[in-house]
Backbone as CSV, one residue per row, in Angstrom:
resi,resn,N_x,N_y,N_z,CA_x,CA_y,CA_z,C_x,C_y,C_z
1,MET,0.844,-1.194,0.000,0.000,0.000,0.000,0.880,1.245,0.000
2,SER,0.651,2.122,-0.966,1.380,3.394,-1.044,0.377,4.516,-1.278
3,PRO,-0.356,4.909,-0.242,-1.388,5.949,-0.426,-0.788,7.311,-0.727
4,ASN,-1.477,8.072,-1.573,-1.079,9.428,-1.945,-2.323,10.306,-2.020
5,ALA,-2.139,11.595,-1.764,-3.240,12.548,-1.872,-2.703,13.866,-2.405
6,ALA,-3.521,14.555,-3.209,-3.103,15.827,-3.787,-4.312,16.718,-4.000
7,VAL,-4.074,18.025,-3.945,-5.136,18.996,-4.189,-4.540,20.132,-5.012
8,MET,-5.349,20.712,-5.908,-4.872,21.790,-6.764,-5.866,22.949,-6.744
9,PHE,-5.331,24.172,-6.670,-6.125,25.394,-6.763,-5.670,26.134,-8.016
10,SER,-6.592,26.653,-8.794,-6.232,27.383,-10.005,-6.944,28.724,-10.043
11,ALA,-6.345,29.679,-10.766,-6.913,31.017,-10.891,-6.733,31.499,-12.315
12,LYS,-7.831,31.831,-12.959,-7.834,32.426,-14.303,-7.115,31.555,-15.338
13,ASN,-7.005,30.274,-15.055,-6.370,29.324,-15.964,-4.905,29.650,-16.272
14,THR,-4.305,30.550,-15.504,-2.897,30.897,-15.731,-2.017,30.602,-14.523
15,MET,-2.620,30.340,-13.368,-1.858,30.034,-12.157,-2.434,28.784,-11.511
16,ARG,-1.541,27.908,-11.058,-1.956,26.679,-10.403,-1.083,26.441,-9.178
17,PHE,-1.721,26.089,-8.077,-1.021,25.806,-6.828,-1.407,24.404,-6.385
18,ARG,-0.392,23.548,-6.157,-0.641,22.156,-5.795,-0.001,21.815,-4.459
19,LEU,-0.699,20.978,-3.693,-0.168,20.394,-2.464,-0.324,18.886,-2.573
20,SER,0.697,18.151,-2.187,0.602,16.696,-2.257,1.378,16.062,-1.112
21,ALA,0.936,14.884,-0.724,1.613,14.082,0.292,1.408,12.623,-0.070
22,GLY,2.403,11.805,0.181,2.267,10.406,-0.172,3.388,9.565,0.388
23,THR,3.247,8.281,0.228,4.249,7.328,0.672,4.772,6.560,-0.527
24,GLY,5.929,5.961,-0.372,6.524,5.199,-1.453,7.196,3.942,-0.940
25,PHE,7.374,2.979,-1.828,8.013,1.708,-1.491,8.814,1.261,-2.701
26,LYS,10.050,0.834,-2.490,10.881,0.360,-3.595,11.695,-0.841,-3.155
27,ALA,11.463,-1.965,-3.827,12.235,-3.171,-3.543,13.583,-3.098,-4.244
28,PRO,14.614,-3.741,-3.713,15.913,-3.739,-4.400,15.814,-4.463,-5.733
29,SER,16.537,-3.957,-6.717,16.534,-4.552,-8.050,17.476,-5.748,-8.099
30,PHE,17.359,-6.512,-9.188,18.270,-7.642,-9.398,19.714,-7.152,-9.422
31,GLN,19.944,-5.989,-10.054,21.290,-5.416,-10.117,21.826,-5.130,-8.725
32,GLN,21.014,-4.525,-7.871,21.461,-4.155,-6.532,21.719,-5.378,-5.658
33,LEU,21.150,-6.518,-6.022,21.343,-7.739,-5.251,22.475,-8.610,-5.795
34,TYR,22.526,-8.803,-7.128,23.381,-9.857,-7.664,24.346,-9.419,-8.763
35,MET,24.427,-8.157,-9.059,25.290,-7.725,-10.163,26.756,-8.041,-9.873
36,ASP,27.481,-8.463,-10.908,28.925,-8.688,-10.824,29.507,-8.212,-12.150
37,PHE,29.904,-6.925,-12.204,30.262,-6.288,-13.471,31.564,-5.511,-13.325
38,THR,32.427,-5.644,-14.326,33.644,-4.836,-14.417,33.681,-4.174,-15.782
39,ASN,33.799,-2.847,-15.795,33.894,-2.106,-17.043,35.274,-2.350,-17.651
40,ALA,35.285,-2.965,-18.828,36.558,-3.360,-19.440,37.400,-2.167,-19.865
41,VAL,36.754,-1.023,-20.136,37.483,0.159,-20.596,37.945,1.006,-19.415
42,ALA,36.994,1.410,-18.555,37.332,2.282,-17.431,37.999,1.527,-16.287
43,GLY,37.619,0.245,-16.087,38.282,-0.562,-15.071,37.607,-0.612,-13.720
44,TYR,36.482,0.089,-13.521,35.796,0.019,-12.228,34.882,-1.205,-12.188
45,SER,34.482,-1.612,-10.980,33.627,-2.784,-10.801,32.409,-2.423,-9.979
46,VAL,31.303,-3.140,-10.216,30.070,-2.994,-9.447,29.630,-4.385,-9.023
47,ILE,29.412,-4.584,-7.713,29.003,-5.892,-7.202,27.724,-5.740,-6.395
48,GLY,26.846,-6.730,-6.535,25.591,-6.723,-5.797,25.804,-6.966,-4.312
49,SER,24.829,-6.530,-3.512,24.981,-6.607,-2.060,24.895,-8.031,-1.535
50,ALA,24.144,-8.919,-2.211,23.960,-10.276,-1.701,25.271,-11.058,-1.670
51,ASP,26.160,-10.789,-2.634,27.434,-11.522,-2.716,28.631,-10.595,-2.541
52,ALA,28.422,-9.434,-1.916,29.483,-8.431,-1.854,30.719,-8.943,-1.124
53,GLN,30.540,-9.564,0.027,31.703,-9.993,0.796,32.497,-11.068,0.081
54,SER,31.819,-12.047,-0.522,32.533,-13.111,-1.227,33.226,-12.575,-2.481
55,ASN,32.591,-11.632,-3.173,33.217,-11.057,-4.366,34.423,-10.201,-4.008
56,LEU,34.330,-9.453,-2.918,35.482,-8.666,-2.476,36.638,-9.579,-2.063
57,LYS,36.304,-10.679,-1.400,37.346,-11.635,-1.004,38.028,-12.231,-2.235
58,ARG,37.233,-12.538,-3.272,37.795,-13.085,-4.501,38.728,-12.074,-5.168
59,LEU,38.307,-10.793,-5.235,39.158,-9.762,-5.821,40.449,-9.584,-5.024
60,GLU,40.325,-9.664,-3.695,41.517,-9.517,-2.850,42.473,-10.686,-3.058
61,GLU,41.944,-11.902,-3.149,42.795,-13.078,-3.366,43.499,-13.024,-4.713
62,ASN,42.868,-12.359,-5.681,43.482,-12.203,-7.003,44.424,-11.008,-7.073
63,GLY,44.635,-10.339,-5.939,45.572,-9.222,-5.882,45.078,-7.963,-6.546
64,LEU,43.747,-7.758,-6.585,43.178,-6.604,-7.280,42.719,-5.501,-6.331
65,ILE,42.797,-5.714,-5.010,42.347,-4.726,-4.026,43.555,-4.146,-3.309
66,THR,43.645,-2.812,-3.280,44.732,-2.168,-2.535,44.281,-1.758,-1.135
67,ARG,43.022,-1.329,-0.984,42.514,-0.954,0.334,40.999,-0.908,0.310
68,TYR,40.416,-1.034,1.496,38.968,-0.959,1.652,38.576,0.429,2.147
69,LEU,37.449,0.909,1.644,36.921,2.203,2.063,35.820,1.947,3.086
70,GLY,36.200,1.597,4.300,35.244,1.200,5.330,35.405,-0.269,5.662
71,ASN,34.509,-0.771,6.485,34.572,-2.147,6.965,33.743,-3.043,6.056
72,PRO,34.371,-3.955,5.266,33.592,-4.787,4.346,32.645,-5.745,5.047
73,SER,32.899,-6.065,6.320,32.014,-6.981,7.038,30.642,-6.379,7.304
74,LEU,30.505,-5.047,7.139,29.217,-4.397,7.358,28.292,-4.537,6.148
75,LEU,28.845,-4.980,5.003,28.026,-5.133,3.808,27.132,-6.352,3.938
76,GLN,25.854,-6.169,3.668,24.902,-7.259,3.708,23.817,-7.018,2.661
77,THR,22.974,-8.027,2.443,21.927,-7.927,1.431,20.999,-6.758,1.737
78,VAL,20.807,-5.869,0.771,19.956,-4.707,1.004,18.483,-5.113,1.002
79,GLY,17.700,-4.383,1.786,16.261,-4.585,1.835,15.536,-3.447,1.150
80,PRO,14.213,-3.492,1.100,13.438,-2.442,0.431,13.496,-1.131,1.201
81,GLU,13.273,-0.032,0.482,13.231,1.282,1.118,11.799,1.817,1.093
82,THR,11.494,2.654,2.059,10.177,3.288,2.155,10.372,4.790,2.282
83,ALA,9.334,5.549,1.943,9.458,7.009,1.976,8.114,7.653,2.255
84,VAL,8.188,8.831,2.883,7.036,9.714,3.055,7.446,11.060,2.467
85,SER,6.631,11.586,1.554,7.007,12.778,0.809,5.921,13.840,0.885
86,TYR,6.366,15.115,0.939,5.471,16.265,0.926,5.980,17.247,-0.119
87,GLN,5.060,17.847,-0.876,5.478,18.785,-1.912,4.436,19.873,-2.101
88,ALA,4.927,21.081,-2.331,4.079,22.219,-2.706,4.675,22.833,-3.963
89,SER,3.838,23.107,-4.957,4.355,23.649,-6.211,3.442,24.747,-6.738
90,PHE,4.041,25.616,-7.545,3.315,26.748,-8.138,3.692,26.849,-9.602
91,ASP,2.683,26.937,-10.476,2.896,27.106,-11.910,2.170,28.356,-12.378
92,SER,2.808,29.069,-13.298,2.178,30.277,-13.818,2.560,30.479,-15.276
93,ASP,1.586,30.852,-16.092,1.822,31.218,-17.484,1.777,32.733,-17.598
94,LEU,2.917,33.316,-17.901,3.016,34.769,-18.046,2.876,35.099,-19.525
95,GLY,1.661,35.174,-19.989,1.431,35.325,-21.422,1.601,33.989,-22.119
96,LYS,1.755,34.035,-23.422,1.877,32.807,-24.197,3.318,32.324,-24.328
97,ARG,4.279,33.131,-23.904,5.675,32.793,-24.197,6.514,32.470,-22.966
98,VAL,5.980,32.643,-21.762,6.767,32.395,-20.552,5.982,31.501,-19.599
99,HIS,6.650,30.465,-19.100,6.051,29.582,-18.101,7.013,29.446,-16.933
100,LEU,6.481,29.518,-15.703,7.283,29.390,-14.491,6.781,28.218,-13.666
101,HIS,7.719,27.505,-13.043,7.373,26.406,-12.141,8.310,26.463,-10.939
102,VAL,7.751,26.475,-9.737,8.525,26.485,-8.498,7.969,25.400,-7.582
103,ALA,8.834,24.640,-6.933,8.386,23.567,-6.055,9.252,23.501,-4.807
104,LEU,8.621,23.190,-3.683,9.302,22.897,-2.428,8.982,21.452,-2.053
105,PHE,9.959,20.733,-1.504,9.713,19.328,-1.173,10.464,18.918,0.090
106,HIS,9.911,17.909,0.740,10.547,17.325,1.929,10.247,15.830,1.936
107,ASN,11.293,15.020,2.073,11.147,13.563,2.063,11.816,12.959,3.294
108,ARG,11.181,11.954,3.855,11.797,11.129,4.897,11.857,9.707,4.361
109,ILE,13.065,9.152,4.304,13.278,7.856,3.672,13.860,6.880,4.693
110,GLY,13.268,5.702,4.745,13.775,4.653,5.614,14.467,3.563,4.815
111,ASP,15.640,3.128,5.285,16.410,2.066,4.615,16.689,2.400,3.154
112,MET,17.075,3.637,2.898,17.355,4.056,1.534,18.503,3.253,0.931
113,ILE,18.317,2.750,-0.289,19.351,1.977,-0.971,20.343,2.947,-1.598
114,GLU,21.582,2.875,-1.148,22.614,3.817,-1.574,23.741,3.090,-2.290
115,THR,24.297,3.730,-3.316,25.464,3.212,-4.037,26.708,3.919,-3.526
116,LEU,27.714,3.143,-3.104,28.938,3.743,-2.582,30.151,2.934,-3.022
117,PRO,31.300,3.598,-3.213,32.548,2.855,-3.422,32.959,2.179,-2.117
118,VAL,33.327,0.906,-2.185,33.661,0.151,-0.972,35.118,-0.282,-0.944
119,ALA,35.802,-0.206,-2.084,37.208,-0.608,-2.122,37.894,0.066,-3.301
120,GLN,39.231,0.150,-3.203,40.026,0.694,-4.295,40.842,-0.422,-4.923
121,LYS,40.859,-0.448,-6.265,41.564,-1.500,-6.983,42.999,-1.076,-7.307
122,THR,43.801,-2.040,-7.714,45.203,-1.762,-8.023,45.355,-0.881,-9.262
123,ASN,44.303,-0.812,-10.106,44.367,0.054,-11.292,43.934,1.485,-10.995
124,GLY,43.692,1.778,-9.707,43.294,3.119,-9.303,41.796,3.359,-9.333
125,GLN,41.014,2.415,-9.887,39.570,2.553,-9.941,38.933,1.989,-8.682
126,GLN,37.591,2.065,-8.615,36.871,1.707,-7.406,35.995,0.475,-7.628
127,VAL,35.652,-0.171,-6.515,34.626,-1.211,-6.491,33.405,-0.610,-5.803
128,PHE,32.259,-0.628,-6.482,31.027,-0.059,-5.948,30.077,-1.178,-5.519
129,SER,29.306,-0.898,-4.459,28.266,-1.829,-4.041,27.112,-1.026,-3.438
130,TYR,26.171,-1.729,-2.804,24.936,-1.106,-2.323,24.734,-1.427,-0.847
131,LEU,24.133,-0.478,-0.124,23.787,-0.684,1.274,22.579,0.164,1.633
132,ASN,21.943,-0.206,2.743,20.791,0.546,3.248,21.239,1.598,4.244
133,LEU,20.683,2.816,4.131,20.869,3.872,5.120,19.576,4.000,5.902
134,ASN,19.670,3.973,7.226,18.507,3.804,8.093,17.496,4.934,8.010
135,ARG,17.927,6.167,8.276,16.996,7.308,8.347,17.580,8.474,7.553
136,ILE,16.912,8.850,6.473,17.393,9.903,5.588,16.360,11.022,5.502
137,SER,16.843,12.257,5.532,16.005,13.434,5.317,16.500,14.159,4.064
138,SER,15.568,14.448,3.166,15.913,15.158,1.933,14.914,16.293,1.743
139,ARG,15.420,17.508,1.567,14.534,18.647,1.376,15.184,19.649,0.448
140,GLY,14.342,20.489,-0.160,14.906,21.473,-1.064,13.843,22.152,-1.902
141,MET,14.301,22.766,-2.994,13.404,23.477,-3.891,13.919,23.360,-5.322
142,SER,13.012,23.512,-6.271,13.389,23.506,-7.680,12.678,24.645,-8.392
143,PHE,13.312,25.146,-9.435,12.771,26.251,-10.230,13.005,25.945,-11.697
144,GLU,11.998,26.174,-12.508,12.133,25.952,-13.944,11.354,27.020,-14.693
145,THR,11.928,27.491,-15.776,11.245,28.466,-16.616,11.446,28.114,-18.080
146,ARG,10.431,28.343,-18.880,10.496,28.168,-20.334,10.105,29.489,-20.993
147,PHE,10.928,29.914,-21.931,10.727,31.218,-22.570,10.872,31.057,-24.076
148,ARG,9.875,31.548,-24.822,9.923,31.511,-26.280,9.910,32.947,-26.812
149,PRO,11.104,33.531,-27.041,11.137,34.910,-27.560,10.554,35.027,-28.959
150,SER,10.521,33.912,-29.684,9.896,33.890,-31.017,9.438,32.469,-31.283
151,ASP,8.761,32.277,-32.406,8.279,30.940,-32.745,9.420,29.992,-33.102
152,LEU,10.602,30.539,-33.352,11.724,29.724,-33.787,12.765,29.487,-32.693
153,ILE,12.633,30.171,-31.576,13.641,30.084,-30.509,12.954,29.716,-29.194
154,SER,13.543,28.762,-28.483,13.035,28.364,-27.172,14.197,28.278,-26.195
155,ILE,14.000,28.825,-25.002,15.026,28.797,-23.958,14.419,28.171,-22.702
156,GLN,15.112,27.200,-22.121,14.680,26.574,-20.874,15.807,26.649,-19.864
157,ALA,15.464,26.954,-18.634,16.456,27.020,-17.565,15.866,26.412,-16.307
158,GLY,16.683,25.682,-15.569,16.228,25.058,-14.343,17.303,25.084,-13.277
159,TYR,16.873,25.099,-12.020,17.796,25.103,-10.884,17.189,24.262,-9.767
160,GLN,18.025,23.522,-9.045,17.547,22.735,-7.907,18.531,22.837,-6.748
161,PHE,17.968,23.022,-5.559,18.749,22.978,-4.321,18.258,21.788,-3.503
162,VAL,19.177,20.933,-3.079,18.822,19.741,-2.305,19.750,19.626,-1.104
163,GLN,19.161,19.371,0.047,19.928,19.080,1.258,19.542,17.675,1.711
164,ALA,20.440,16.718,1.514,20.179,15.318,1.839,21.127,14.886,2.954
165,ARG,20.552,14.436,4.089,21.367,14.129,5.262,20.941,12.804,5.890
166,ASP,21.909,12.133,6.486,21.665,10.914,7.252,21.395,11.337,8.703
167,LEU,20.181,11.101,9.194,19.815,11.544,10.541,20.586,10.791,11.618
168,ASP,20.989,9.555,11.361,21.809,8.822,12.330,23.173,9.490,12.505
169,VAL,23.734,9.991,11.395,25.023,10.702,11.483,24.868,11.975,12.305
170,LEU,23.787,12.725,12.071,23.559,13.943,12.846,23.404,13.640,14.328
171,ASP,22.749,12.522,14.664,22.607,12.132,16.076,23.969,11.811,16.685
172,GLN,24.836,11.141,15.930,26.172,10.820,16.446,26.999,12.086,16.659
173,ILE,26.869,13.042,15.740,27.601,14.303,15.905,27.107,15.042,17.139
174,ALA,25.782,15.088,17.329,25.213,15.768,18.495,25.633,15.094,19.794
175,ALA,25.793,13.764,19.767,26.184,13.029,20.971,27.691,13.062,21.213
176,GLY,28.454,13.594,20.255,29.901,13.667,20.414,30.592,12.326,20.301
177,THR,30.062,11.441,19.447,30.645,10.102,19.308,31.213,9.847,17.920
178,LEU,31.211,10.847,17.043,31.698,10.643,15.678,32.959,11.476,15.462
179,TYR,34.012,10.823,14.940,35.301,11.474,14.776,35.714,11.488,13.305
180,GLY,36.489,12.495,12.959,37.157,12.556,11.679,38.648,12.443,11.888
181,ARG,39.407,12.413,10.787,40.864,12.315,10.893,41.495,13.261,9.893
182,ARG,42.413,14.091,10.383,43.129,15.041,9.543,44.606,15.033,9.918
183,ASP,45.464,14.774,8.928,46.914,14.725,9.160,47.272,13.744,10.267
184,GLY,46.559,12.612,10.302,46.852,11.570,11.273,46.313,11.820,12.666
185,VAL,45.536,12.885,12.853,45.008,13.236,14.184,43.483,13.139,14.151
186,ASP,42.901,12.446,15.139,41.445,12.348,15.245,40.880,13.608,15.886
187,TYR,39.674,13.997,15.439,39.006,15.152,16.028,37.505,14.936,15.983
188,LEU,36.789,15.527,16.939,35.335,15.413,16.982,34.714,16.184,15.826
189,LEU,33.793,15.548,15.132,33.116,16.226,14.039,32.070,17.201,14.567
190,LYS,31.977,18.349,13.905,30.912,19.311,14.166,29.873,19.213,13.056
191,ARG,28.712,19.756,13.319,27.637,19.707,12.322,28.071,20.371,11.014
192,SER,28.873,21.432,11.122,29.322,22.139,9.919,30.319,21.318,9.101
193,ASP,30.935,20.279,9.699,31.868,19.424,8.969,31.144,18.441,8.061
194,TYR,29.901,18.156,8.366,29.166,17.100,7.668,28.640,17.612,6.331
195,GLY,28.999,16.926,5.253,28.612,17.352,3.905,27.377,16.672,3.361
196,GLY,26.675,15.874,4.176,25.471,15.209,3.715,25.771,13.882,3.040
197,LEU,24.828,13.411,2.234,24.997,12.130,1.558,26.009,12.245,0.423
198,PHE,26.666,11.145,0.137,27.570,11.088,-1.000,26.770,11.178,-2.304
199,ASN,27.432,11.664,-3.342,26.890,11.727,-4.696,25.662,12.628,-4.813
200,ARG,25.514,13.606,-3.905,24.425,14.585,-3.994,25.002,15.990,-3.994
201,SER,24.762,16.695,-5.083,25.157,18.097,-5.146,24.072,18.953,-4.512
202,LYS,24.478,19.928,-3.726,23.486,20.852,-3.167,22.852,21.706,-4.262
203,HIS,23.646,22.058,-5.263,23.159,22.939,-6.328,23.348,22.253,-7.679
204,SER,22.345,22.311,-8.509,22.445,21.784,-9.862,21.523,22.590,-10.764
205,GLY,21.818,22.564,-12.059,20.998,23.349,-12.970,21.166,22.906,-14.407
206,THR,20.226,23.318,-15.249,20.277,23.021,-16.683,19.936,24.284,-17.464
207,LEU,20.469,24.363,-18.662,20.161,25.464,-19.573,20.117,24.898,-20.989
208,GLN,19.042,25.179,-21.712,18.912,24.664,-23.064,18.434,25.750,-24.009
209,LEU,19.096,25.823,-25.156,18.714,26.741,-26.231,18.355,25.911,-27.455
210,ALA,17.160,26.116,-27.986,16.711,25.396,-29.176,16.340,26.411,-30.254
211,VAL,16.868,26.206,-31.456,16.614,27.106,-32.582,16.160,26.276,-33.767
212,SER,15.068,26.692,-34.413,14.545,26.001,-35.595,14.582,26.927,-36.800
213,THR,14.664,26.335,-37.981,14.607,27.124,-39.216,13.151,27.455,-39.537
214,PRO,12.908,28.517,-40.277,11.531,28.889,-40.611,10.765,27.779,-41.326
215,GLN,11.456,26.967,-42.120,10.790,25.899,-42.844,10.493,24.690,-41.957
216,GLY,11.073,24.665,-40.762,10.853,23.558,-39.845,11.598,22.294,-40.201
217,THR,12.589,22.382,-41.075,13.327,21.193,-41.503,14.556,20.915,-40.639
218,THR,15.029,21.927,-39.919,16.237,21.765,-39.114,16.050,22.438,-37.758
219,ASP,16.505,21.742,-36.694,16.551,22.392,-35.386,17.852,22.023,-34.687
220,VAL,18.371,22.987,-33.949,19.641,22.843,-33.232,19.374,23.030,-31.743
221,ARG,19.890,22.099,-30.922,19.712,22.177,-29.474,21.071,22.134,-28.779
222,LEU,21.316,23.141,-27.964,22.529,23.206,-27.142,22.091,23.138,-25.681
223,ARG,22.602,22.141,-24.957,22.151,21.909,-23.587,23.347,21.828,-22.643
224,ALA,23.263,22.522,-21.526,24.300,22.498,-20.493,23.712,21.982,-19.192
225,THR,24.453,21.124,-18.504,24.072,20.651,-17.180,25.220,20.957,-16.221
226,ALA,24.884,21.526,-15.080,25.903,21.917,-14.107,25.532,21.378,-12.738
227,ARG,26.536,21.065,-11.956,26.302,20.650,-10.571,27.475,21.102,-9.711
228,SER,27.173,21.464,-8.481,28.218,21.861,-7.548,28.965,20.616,-7.063
229,ARG,29.992,20.816,-6.276,30.785,19.689,-5.816,29.911,18.696,-5.047
230,TYR,30.328,17.442,-5.033,29.577,16.418,-4.320,30.532,15.349,-3.806
231,GLY,30.090,14.620,-2.797,30.928,13.611,-2.182,31.071,12.382,-3.057
232,PHE,32.309,11.869,-3.140,32.580,10.686,-3.946,32.648,9.415,-3.090
233,GLY,33.461,9.439,-2.061,33.625,8.264,-1.215,34.448,8.599,0.013
234,ASP,34.297,7.796,1.047,34.998,8.017,2.310,36.493,7.760,2.146
235,GLN,37.304,8.642,2.692,38.761,8.507,2.596,39.447,8.380,3.950
236,ASN,38.727,8.649,5.054,39.378,8.603,6.369,38.780,7.560,7.309
237,GLY,37.941,6.661,6.772,37.528,5.498,7.542,36.310,5.653,8.425
238,ASN,35.644,6.827,8.438,34.480,6.973,9.303,33.157,6.853,8.548
239,LEU,33.214,6.584,7.220,32.036,6.379,6.366,31.144,7.610,6.279
240,VAL,31.708,8.805,6.530,30.954,10.048,6.526,31.652,11.049,5.613
241,LEU,30.871,11.843,4.894,31.423,12.903,4.043,31.805,14.098,4.918
242,ASP,33.113,14.261,5.154,33.536,15.309,6.076,34.904,15.904,5.737
243,ALA,35.554,15.444,4.669,36.903,15.909,4.346,36.947,16.444,2.919
244,SER,37.822,17.410,2.684,37.889,18.060,1.376,38.308,17.105,0.265
245,ASN,39.107,16.076,0.586,39.556,15.137,-0.444,38.507,14.072,-0.759
246,GLU,37.321,14.190,-0.185,36.244,13.241,-0.454,35.226,13.796,-1.455
247,TYR,35.528,14.949,-2.041,34.597,15.608,-2.957,35.071,15.529,-4.408
248,VAL,34.097,15.495,-5.319,34.339,15.706,-6.742,34.112,17.189,-7.022
249,PRO,35.021,17.863,-7.733,34.837,19.307,-7.983,33.577,19.586,-8.792
250,ALA,33.112,20.824,-8.719,31.965,21.265,-9.511,32.260,21.066,-11.002
251,GLN,31.217,20.828,-11.781,31.433,20.547,-13.200,30.258,21.047,-14.028
252,MET,30.526,21.267,-15.299,29.493,21.638,-16.265,29.767,20.883,-17.555
253,LEU,28.724,20.237,-18.097,28.834,19.473,-19.327,27.909,20.074,-20.379
254,TRP,28.369,20.048,-21.638,27.605,20.605,-22.752,27.358,19.523,-23.795
255,ASN,26.127,19.485,-24.319,25.764,18.578,-25.411,25.164,19.390,-26.548
256,LEU,25.436,18.966,-27.774,24.921,19.637,-28.960,24.257,18.605,-29.865
257,THR,23.027,18.886,-30.309,22.296,17.984,-31.197,21.691,18.776,-32.345
258,ILE,21.818,18.241,-33.558,21.231,18.856,-34.752,20.335,17.822,-35.424
259,ASN,19.084,18.184,-35.634,18.137,17.321,-36.329,17.805,17.937,-37.686
260,ARG,17.843,17.107,-38.732,17.573,17.573,-40.089,16.573,16.628,-40.759
261,LYS,15.476,17.192,-41.245,14.480,16.405,-41.960,14.932,16.239,-43.399
262,LEU,15.287,15.001,-43.781,15.784,14.737,-45.127,14.640,14.598,-46.127
263,THR,13.670,13.765,-45.775,12.469,13.582,-46.582,11.295,13.458,-45.630
264,SER,10.136,13.222,-46.162,8.965,13.031,-45.308,9.063,11.755,-44.492
265,LEU,9.978,10.847,-44.872,10.104,9.561,-44.190,11.447,9.379,-43.483
266,ALA,12.374,10.304,-43.622,13.719,10.113,-43.064,14.191,11.372,-42.349
267,ASN,14.822,11.165,-41.175,15.401,12.257,-40.392,16.841,11.923,-40.031
268,LEU,17.713,12.912,-40.157,19.118,12.774,-39.789,19.364,13.486,-38.467
269,GLN,20.085,12.821,-37.578,20.468,13.437,-36.304,21.964,13.277,-36.106
270,VAL,22.646,14.379,-35.841,24.072,14.359,-35.520,24.269,15.177,-34.245
271,GLY,25.327,14.868,-33.517,25.535,15.608,-32.284,26.844,15.279,-31.609
272,VAL,27.087,15.999,-30.529,28.288,15.805,-29.724,27.871,15.758,-28.264
273,ILE,28.240,14.688,-27.574,28.030,14.548,-26.139,29.326,14.910,-25.434
274,ASN,29.235,15.706,-24.372,30.423,16.176,-23.660,31.288,17.003,-24.604
275,LEU,30.719,18.085,-25.072,31.301,18.911,-26.137,32.735,19.338,-25.850
276,PHE,33.043,19.681,-24.602,34.371,20.199,-24.269,35.277,19.143,-23.638
277,ASP,34.900,17.854,-23.795,35.776,16.728,-23.455,36.186,16.725,-21.981
278,ARG,35.220,16.969,-21.079,35.505,16.921,-19.648,35.661,15.475,-19.201
279,MET,36.681,15.194,-18.381,36.909,13.833,-17.886,37.473,13.879,-16.473
280,ASN,37.152,12.826,-15.699,37.727,12.636,-14.370,37.735,11.129,-14.126
281,ALA,38.754,10.457,-14.658,38.789,8.994,-14.660,38.759,8.415,-13.251
282,GLU,39.372,9.093,-12.278,39.441,8.544,-10.917,38.125,8.701,-10.178
283,ARG,37.504,9.875,-10.265,36.311,10.138,-9.463,34.999,9.929,-10.233
284,ILE,35.023,10.044,-11.572,33.814,9.830,-12.374,34.169,8.859,-13.500
285,PRO,34.371,7.579,-13.190,34.810,6.639,-14.222,33.790,6.433,-15.333
286,SER,32.521,6.701,-15.050,31.487,6.506,-16.071,31.409,7.667,-17.066
287,LEU,32.136,8.757,-16.809,32.110,9.918,-17.691,33.141,9.749,-18.800
288,SER,32.645,9.414,-19.990,33.549,9.259,-21.133,33.948,10.634,-21.655
289,GLY,34.926,10.647,-22.529,35.316,11.900,-23.152,34.307,12.312,-24.209
290,ARG,34.728,13.195,-25.085,33.836,13.690,-26.138,33.368,12.542,-27.033
291,GLN,32.047,12.492,-27.295,31.474,11.465,-28.162,30.695,12.135,-29.291
292,VAL,31.020,11.759,-30.520,30.329,12.275,-31.702,29.457,11.151,-32.267
293,PHE,28.225,11.460,-32.616,27.325,10.429,-33.102,26.518,10.943,-34.283
294,ALA,25.999,10.014,-35.046,25.121,10.324,-36.178,24.165,9.158,-36.363
295,SER,22.912,9.457,-36.712,21.929,8.406,-36.938,20.897,8.913,-37.949
296,VAL,20.298,7.960,-38.630,19.216,8.237,-39.567,18.004,7.421,-39.151
297,LEU,16.873,8.083,-38.975,15.647,7.436,-38.545,14.656,7.414,-39.702
298,PHE,14.202,6.220,-40.039,13.194,6.055,-41.091,11.856,5.716,-40.460
299,SER,10.792,6.276,-40.985,9.455,5.984,-40.485,8.500,5.892,-41.661
300,SER,7.417,5.179,-41.485,6.399,5.045,-42.524,5.136,5.750,-42.087
301,GLU,4.520,6.462,-42.968,3.312,7.193,-42.647,2.100,6.246,-42.653
């Protein structure tokens, strides 16, 4: 059972205000339980939680593990996660060419399934696996606007702020039982030291420009995605994001796509993913360099 409820108020068909509350349930996937995968190009590995300890032992026996990022004995089969969510949103049409959307949200998640690096390999890459986090709080806001200065040009921009924290970690900090390590010296963590959950940027945004020809045969889309720094993995053994060397720097990626209508039945698409060839092999192994692609799509009327 995952009950949800929502209500909407509208005014003059140009403004809408929504309130919603609901619960959620998500069982672990086959991948999160039993995956055993190594990327042949990048060199990182992903192992399911059900066999994590035995797979790590096998990698260690084969001389492929240099160190563990935390205690591997704590890894166990992940269970389902549950959530309670609240959201308030506002939409407005400012004439025919501008649309605004603003939303506030708050989520409480139990046993959240999280992906984390658990070991470092001899090739410098990581071994990733899955675990449950007991009590998670996630809150923030999002903003999106669409603007059409003309029938041929469309601009979209979006921004999101998210604060995602492990409530058990905050309780340990408040109780004075959680320590960090800097230059070989242990110190009590303060609330300001805690960076929240790994792999979550506090700030992220998108910007897209789309231009079409008057005949409608060609359109060009340039899209940028940006995110502030985020935690990659624990480096000092306390399984908490609290040190500067545990972050991935802020980044911005650009993609370019061109669509061309060749005939009434055929369309050509060419583009570039990661236009400026951004790479971080150690911290973002899944981020390939610049990729150029082309495809032709045929359809029948």
